[in-house]
C-alpha positions in Angstrom: -12.8 28.8 -14.3 -10.7 27.0 -17.2 -13.5 24.6 -19.2 -12.1 21.9 -21.6 -14.6 22.5 -24.4 -18.4 23.6 -24.9 -20.3 21.8 -26.7 -24.0 21.4 -28.3 -26.0 18.0 -28.6 -28.8 19.3 -30.6 -29.1 22.3 -32.7 -31.9 22.9 -35.2 -32.7 25.4 -37.9 -35.4 26.6 -40.7 -33.2 28.0 -43.7 -34.4 28.8 -47.4 -33.2 25.7 -48.0 -35.1 24.0 -46.0 -34.2 22.1 -42.2 -31.0 21.7 -40.5 -30.9 19.6 -38.3 -26.6 18.9 -36.5 -26.5 16.3 -33.8 -23.3 16.2 -32.1 -22.9 11.9 -31.4 -19.9 12.9 -29.0 -22.5 14.4 -26.4 -25.6 12.3 -26.9 -22.9 9.4 -26.5 -22.2 10.6 -23.3 -25.6 12.0 -21.9 -26.2 8.2 -22.8 -23.8 6.9 -20.7 -24.7 9.2 -18.0 -27.9 8.0 -18.1 -26.3 4.4 -18.0 -24.0 4.7 -15.0 -27.0 7.2 -12.7 -29.2 3.8 -13.6 -26.5 1.4 -12.4 -26.2 2.9 -9.3 -29.8 3.3 -8.5 -29.7 -0.4 -9.2 -26.2 -1.1 -6.9 -28.4 1.1 -4.0 -31.8 -0.8 -4.2 -29.6 -4.2 -4.6 -27.3 -2.5 -1.1 -30.7 -1.6 0.5 -32.4 -5.3 0.6 -29.3 -6.5 1.5 -28.8 -4.5 4.5 -33.0 -4.9 5.3 -32.1 -8.4 5.9 -28.9 -8.8 7.6 -27.4 -11.0 9.2 -29.9 -13.2 6.9 -29.4 -14.3 3.5 -31.5 -15.4 1.0 -30.0 -18.7 0.3 -32.0 -19.5 3.8 -34.8 -18.0 2.2 -34.3 -20.7 -0.8 -33.9 -23.2 2.4 -37.0 -22.9 3.8 -39.4 -22.4 0.3 -37.8 -25.9 -0.2 -38.7 -27.3 3.3 -42.5 -25.6 3.9 -43.2 -26.9 0.2 -41.5 -30.5 0.8 -43.7 -30.4 4.3 -47.1 -29.0 2.7 -47.4 -31.8 -0.4 -46.4 -34.4 1.5 -50.0 -33.5 4.0 -47.9 -32.3 7.1 -48.8 -28.9 8.6 -46.3 -26.2 9.0 -46.0 -24.4 12.5 -49.1 -22.3 13.2 -50.9 -24.2 10.3 -49.9 -20.9 8.2 -49.9 -22.7 4.8 -53.5 -23.9 5.2 -54.5 -20.5 6.6 -52.8 -18.6 3.9 -54.7 -20.7 1.3 -58.0 -19.4 2.2 -57.4 -16.2 1.8 -55.5 -16.8 -1.3 -58.4 -16.9 -4.9 -57.8 -20.3 -5.2 -56.4 -23.5 -4.3 -54.8 -24.9 -7.7 -50.9 -26.0 -7.4 -49.9 -22.5 -8.7 -51.7 -20.9 -5.4 -50.7 -23.7 -3.0 -46.7 -23.1 -4.5 -47.4 -19.0 -3.1 -48.9 -19.8 -0.2 -45.6 -22.2 0.4 -43.3 -18.7 -0.6 -45.4 -16.8 1.8 -44.9 -19.1 4.4 -41.5 -19.3 3.9 -41.3 -15.7 3.6 -42.7 -14.9 6.6 -40.4 -17.3 8.7 -37.5 -15.9 7.2 -38.4 -12.0 8.3 -39.5 -13.4 11.8 -36.4 -14.9 12.1 -33.8 -12.0 10.5 -35.9 -9.5 13.4 -35.2 -12.0 16.1 -31.6 -12.3 15.1 -31.4 -8.3 15.1 -32.9 -7.8 17.7 -30.1 -10.6 19.7 -27.8 -8.5 18.1 -28.8 -5.1 19.8 -28.8 -6.7 23.2 -25.4 -8.7 22.6 -24.0 -5.0 21.4 -25.3 -3.0 24.8 -22.6 -5.1 26.7 -19.9 -2.3 27.3 -18.1 -4.9 30.2 -15.0 -5.9 27.8 -14.3 -2.0 27.5 -13.3 -2.3 31.1 -11.2 -5.6 31.2 -7.3 -5.6 31.2 -5.7 -6.9 28.2 -2.1 -7.2 29.4 -0.4 -10.1 29.2 -1.1 -12.5 31.3 -4.3 -10.9 32.9 -7.8 -13.4 32.4 -10.5 -12.0 30.4 -14.1 -12.9 32.3 -16.3 -15.8 31.7 -19.1 -13.6 31.2 -17.5 -11.6 28.1 -16.0 -15.0 26.5 -19.6 -16.4 26.5 -20.3 -12.6 25.1 -17.8 -12.7 22.4 -18.5 -16.0 21.4 -22.2 -15.2 20.7 -21.4 -12.3 18.9 -19.4 -14.0 16.5 -22.6 -16.5 16.0 -25.0 -14.2 15.8 -23.2 -12.2 13.3 -21.6 -14.8 11.0 -24.9 -15.5 9.4 -23.8 -13.3 6.3 -20.6 -11.0 5.0 -21.9 -7.7 5.8 -21.9 -4.4 4.2 -20.8 -1.3 4.8 -24.4 0.2 6.5 -25.6 -3.8 7.2 -24.9 -2.8 11.1 -26.9 0.3 10.9 -30.3 -1.4 12.1 -28.7 -3.5 14.9 -26.3 -0.9 16.8 -28.2 -0.1 20.0 -29.4 3.6 20.7 -27.1 6.0 22.5 -27.4 5.3 26.1 -28.6 8.6 28.2 -26.7 9.4 31.3 -28.9 10.7 34.2 -28.7 14.4 35.3 -27.0 13.8 38.6 -24.1 11.8 36.6 -23.7 14.8 33.6 -23.4 17.1 36.4 -20.5 15.0 38.6 -18.6 14.5 34.8 -18.7 18.1 34.3 -17.6 19.1 37.6 -15.0 16.4 37.6 -14.0 17.7 34.4 -13.5 21.2 35.1 -12.1 21.1 39.0 -8.8 20.9 37.3 -9.0 24.1 35.6 -10.3 26.4 38.3 -9.3 27.8 41.5 -10.8 26.9 44.3 -13.2 29.9 44.8 -14.6 29.7 41.3 -15.3 25.4 41.5 -17.0 26.0 44.8 -18.9 28.7 42.9 -19.6 26.1 40.2 -20.5 23.0 42.1 -23.6 25.8 43.2 -24.5 26.5 39.9 -24.8 23.2 38.9 -26.9 21.7 41.9 -29.1 24.9 41.3 -29.0 23.6 37.1 -29.7 20.2 38.6 -33.1 20.9 40.7 -34.5 23.4 37.9 -34.6 23.5 34.6 -32.1 20.7 34.3 -35.0 18.3 35.2 -36.6 19.9 32.0 -34.6 19.5 29.6 -33.5 16.1 30.8 -37.2 15.0 30.4 -36.6 16.4 26.6 -34.1 14.6 25.9 -35.6 11.4 27.3 -38.3 11.9 24.6 -36.4 11.9 21.9 -34.4 8.9 23.1 -37.5 7.1 22.4 -38.0 7.0 19.1 -33.9 9.1 18.0 -31.4 6.1 17.7 -29.0 8.7 18.8 -30.6 11.9 21.0 -27.7 14.4 20.1 -25.7 13.7 16.9 -28.2 16.2 15.0 -28.5 18.7 17.6 -24.7 18.5 17.9 -24.3 18.9 14.1 -26.9 21.8 14.1 -25.8 23.8 16.9 -22.8 23.2 17.3 -21.5 22.8 13.6 -23.9 24.3 11.4 -24.2 27.5 14.0 -20.9 28.0 14.7 -19.7 31.1 13.1 -16.1 30.4 13.3 -13.5 30.2 10.4 -13.6 26.4 8.9 -9.8 26.2 8.4 -8.2 24.8 11.5 -11.2 24.4 13.4 -13.1 21.0 11.4 -12.1 20.9 7.5 -10.3 17.6 6.9 -8.1 17.4 4.1 -5.8 14.4 2.6 -2.0 14.8 1.2 -0.1 12.1 -0.3 2.8 10.0 1.0 4.7 12.2 3.6 7.9 10.3 3.8 8.2 8.3 1.0 7.9 9.4 -2.7 8.5 7.0 -5.5 8.4 9.6 -8.2 9.0 13.8 -8.0 6.5 13.8 -11.1 4.0 16.1 -9.6 1.6 14.8 -12.6 2.1 11.5 -12.0 2.0 11.6 -7.7 -1.3 13.8 -8.3 -2.7 11.2 -10.2 -1.9 8.4 -8.4 -3.5 10.1 -5.2 -6.7 10.9 -7.2 -7.4 7.5 -8.7 -6.7 6.0 -5.3 -8.9 8.6 -3.5 -12.1 7.3 -6.4 -11.3 3.9 -6.1 -12.1 4.2 -2.3 -15.3 6.4 -3.2 -16.2 3.6 -5.5 -16.2 1.4 -2.6 -18.1 3.1 -0.5 -20.6 3.7 -3.1 -21.1 0.1 -3.4 -20.7 -0.7 0.1 -17.6 -3.1 -0.7 -16.1 -1.9 3.1 -16.7 -3.7 5.6 -17.3 -1.9 8.2 -15.0 -0.8 11.3 -15.2 -3.7 13.7 -13.4 -3.4 17.3 -11.6 -6.9 17.9 -13.2 -7.8 14.4 -16.1 -8.3 16.3 -17.7 -4.7 17.7 -19.5 -2.9 15.2 -18.9 1.0 14.5 -21.4 3.4 13.0 -20.6 3.8 9.5 -22.7 6.8 8.5 -20.0 9.4 8.1 -18.8 7.1 5.0 -21.5 8.8 3.2 -20.9 12.5 3.4 -16.9 11.9 2.3 -17.4 12.3 -0.9 -19.7 14.6 -3.3 -20.7 16.6 -0.4 -20.1 20.9 0.3 -21.4 23.4 3.4 -23.1 26.0 2.0 -22.8 29.1 4.2 -25.7 30.8 5.4 -26.3 34.1 7.7 -27.2 32.2 10.7 -26.4 28.5 10.1 -25.0 26.6 7.3 -26.3 23.8 5.2 -24.7 20.6 4.3 -25.7 19.3 0.8 -25.1 16.1 -0.4 -25.3 14.6 -4.2 -25.6 10.8 -5.4 -22.8 11.5 -7.8 -20.0 13.6 -9.5 -18.2 13.0 -12.0 -15.5 15.7 -11.9 -13.0 17.0 -9.8 -11.8 20.8 -9.4 -7.9 21.0 -9.1 -6.4 24.4 -8.5 -3.1 25.4 -9.9 -1.3 29.1 -9.9 -5.1 30.9 -9.2 -6.9 28.9 -11.5 -9.7 26.6 -11.4 -10.1 23.5 -13.6 -12.6 21.3 -14.2 -11.3 18.2 -14.7 -13.4 15.2 -15.7 -13.0 11.5 -14.3 -15.5 9.5 -15.4 -15.7 8.5 -19.1 -17.5 4.8 -19.4 -15.6 4.1 -16.2 -13.0 5.7 -13.7 -10.0 7.4 -16.0 -6.6 5.2 -14.9 -3.7 7.1 -13.3 -1.7 7.5 -17.0 -4.9 9.6 -18.4 -5.3 11.5 -15.4 -1.9 12.2 -15.3 -2.0 13.9 -18.9 -4.3 16.0 -17.7 -2.3 16.8 -14.6 0.7 17.3 -16.7 -1.5 19.8 -19.2 -2.5 21.9 -16.5 0.7 22.2 -14.5 2.2 23.3 -18.5 -1.0 25.9 -18.8 1.0 29.2 -19.5 -2.7 31.4 -18.9 -3.0 33.6 -16.5 -5.2 34.0 -14.0 -8.9 36.0 -14.1 -9.0 39.6 -12.4 -9.4 38.2 -8.3 -9.6 34.9 -9.2 -6.4 33.6 -7.6 -7.9 34.7 -3.9 -11.8 33.4 -4.2 -11.0 30.4 -2.2 -9.4 33.2 0.8 -12.9 34.1 1.2 -14.0 30.1 2.4 -11.2 30.7 5.0 -13.2 33.9 6.4 -15.8 33.7 9.2 -18.8 32.3 7.8 -21.4 34.9 7.8 -19.1 37.1 5.8 -18.5 34.4 3.6 -22.5 33.9 3.0 -22.7 37.9 2.3 -20.4 37.9 -0.2 -21.7 34.6 -1.7 -25.1 36.1 -1.9 -24.2 39.7 -3.0 -21.7 38.4 -5.9 -21.9 34.7 -6.5 -26.1 34.1 -7.2 -25.6 34.6 -10.9 -24.2 34.8 -14.0 -20.6 32.9 -14.6 -19.7 33.0 -10.7 -22.3 31.1 -9.8 -22.1 29.0 -12.9 -18.1 28.2 -11.3 -19.2 28.1 -8.2 -21.5 24.8 -8.5 -18.7 23.5 -10.3 -16.3 23.7 -7.4 -19.0 22.6 -5.0 -20.7 19.4 -6.7 -17.5 18.2 -7.6 -16.3 15.0 -6.0 -13.2 16.5 -4.2 -10.7 19.4 -4.1 -7.2 19.0 -5.2 -4.5 21.8 -4.3 -1.2 21.6 -6.8 1.3 23.8 -5.4 4.4 25.4 -7.3 6.4 25.6 -4.0 7.1 23.4 -0.6 5.6 24.6 2.5 7.6 25.1 5.5 6.6 26.0 9.1 9.1 29.5 10.1 9.1 30.4 13.7 10.1 33.7 13.2 7.8 34.3 10.1 4.4 32.5 10.9 2.6 35.3 8.9 3.8 33.9 5.5 2.0 31.0 6.1 -1.2 33.0 5.9 -0.7 33.3 2.2 -1.4 30.2 1.5 -5.3 30.8 2.8 -5.9 31.5 -0.9 -5.2 28.6 -2.1 -7.1 26.6 0.1 -10.7 25.8 -0.7 -12.5 24.9 2.3 -15.3 23.2 2.0 -16.6 20.9 4.7 -17.5 21.1 8.5 
């Protein structure tokens, strides 16, 4: 892998002439900036966690309650449940300071109680699914029940502006269908695919399953649905995705490209830099939770947890099952061009501007170095079956420069490929497209 440079931040030597201390201020500055950035992210995550934890409440309502509770107490009145005076008996004193503390604790109690009531009401409202089945054709009328539900949902969710993960604590549990309903829907789905004889046999097998082991398995799902908000997501990820041994290519790996039908410039470096910058800005929106959650008709929220693993994430191959690794931060990307891998720094106190990224992309495009032996074909291993890739990884990428290079690839924010020729679909020679496998690094599910 091509590296920009290597540097030592601190060196210490003892010679005949005395001590020799050498400090690389540039590297020390980078280390300092990295630490500052890390702490900023931690503080931001902590603030977002508090915001999401009290949603749909708002801090200004807490301040309002503190003012009301303080005014009520010092005017000789009692708050509901006489909570302020009860707290004063538990506190070590009754001075003005302790009375203020009792008023603050009282307000905090009522504020949190109201928040949890609002979240529970939101969860109950979101359990209603009747709106899905009502016609939206021109001239059709929405039922009164749905109109009332829609109005209540807007009222109870409009107390505060939601962040990306604010609704996660208010989403209802995934409903568990009955065993009979599951069997009926399964038979209905396979009926168009099976001839009559095989379908009749499938009906008998479904009946045997429903009256036999199906009851036991359904009970396991019921138990899990009591303590997990989604009884299927972790098992689905583990047994369908991570334990799947087929190649990621075309089956599950996602990717992105720049504009398909509109190219504002033919300068490849400029297009790449613009795309990279846009993706980095989107990553920052996710990290800061400045994206609003997707809401159907602007009201019904969808789960947002999958945003968390859009970047800084890789899927490590295993012999029997893979493992997903996610890093909280990454300040570099990997760029592939003509069989060579380049580690590109994307952050220096801030996200690099498109013009700064373009300079790096152009340097990569102009680089005349040749790939190291077999470097050009390394990525094809990620297009193989997962067990084979895990065996090769364990044998050849567990130490030395191979391990360091692989770590840099897997810990990158994302992977960029700069192609040096266009791809067209060829109906006659479809095998020609196989050459592209070594130019794509499949790292995720």
